[in-house]
C-alpha positions in Angstrom: 106.3 91.8 97.2 105.5 95.4 96.4 103.6 98.0 98.2 101.5 100.8 96.8 101.8 103.7 99.3 100.9 107.3 99.5 102.0 109.7 102.3 101.1 113.3 102.2 101.2 115.9 105.0 101.9 119.4 106.2 103.8 120.9 109.1 102.9 124.4 110.3 105.1 126.4 112.7 102.9 129.2 114.2 105.7 129.9 116.7 109.3 128.8 117.2 108.1 126.5 120.0 105.0 125.0 118.4 104.8 122.5 115.5 101.4 121.4 114.2 101.4 118.3 111.9 98.7 116.8 109.7 99.3 113.6 107.6 97.4 111.2 105.4 98.8 107.7 104.8 97.4 105.0 102.5 98.9 101.5 101.8 97.6 98.7 99.6 99.9 95.7 99.8 100.3 93.5 96.7 102.1 90.2 96.5 103.5 87.9 93.8 101.3 84.9 93.0 104.1 82.6 94.3 104.2 84.4 97.7 102.6 82.7 100.7 101.0 86.1 101.6 99.0 86.0 98.4 96.5 83.6 100.0 95.4 86.1 102.6 92.7 88.7 101.9 94.7 91.9 102.4 92.8 95.2 102.1 93.8 98.8 101.9 95.0 100.5 105.1 94.6 104.2 105.7 95.3 106.6 108.5 94.7 110.3 109.2 96.9 112.0 111.8 97.0 115.3 113.6 99.7 116.2 116.1 101.0 119.1 118.2 104.5 119.4 119.6 105.3 122.2 122.0 108.8 123.0 123.4 108.6 124.5 126.9 112.3 124.9 127.3 115.5 123.2 126.2 114.9 120.3 128.7 111.1 119.9 128.5 108.6 119.4 125.7 105.1 118.1 125.4 103.1 116.5 122.6 99.7 115.2 121.8 98.3 113.5 118.7 95.2 111.8 117.3 95.2 109.1 114.6 92.2 107.6 112.9 93.0 104.2 111.3 90.8 102.7 108.6 90.9 99.0 107.6 89.7 97.8 104.2 86.7 99.1 102.3 84.3 98.7 105.3 83.6 101.2 108.0 86.0 99.4 110.4 88.2 102.0 112.1 90.1 102.6 115.3 91.2 105.7 117.2 94.6 106.2 118.7 95.4 109.0 121.1 98.9 109.9 122.2 100.0 112.3 124.9 103.5 112.6 126.2 106.4 114.6 127.4 110.2 114.6 127.1 
């Protein structure tokens, strides 16, 4: 099996404590004709991500992110929101 993938992104550091990230990922799986997976209709997968990480002090940091996931050529998509602290 082989995968055709593309990942591109940017990280921006407006301050020493804040990291802003934006990424775009795309994957289109391809399989050998003898692979069992070749019988499934597998489409392209894409996702767009934005994320912010903020360090409050050496023991505490917070983060938040949003990802939009796209499946295939149709308008099917899902939203993923993440919020956390360490």
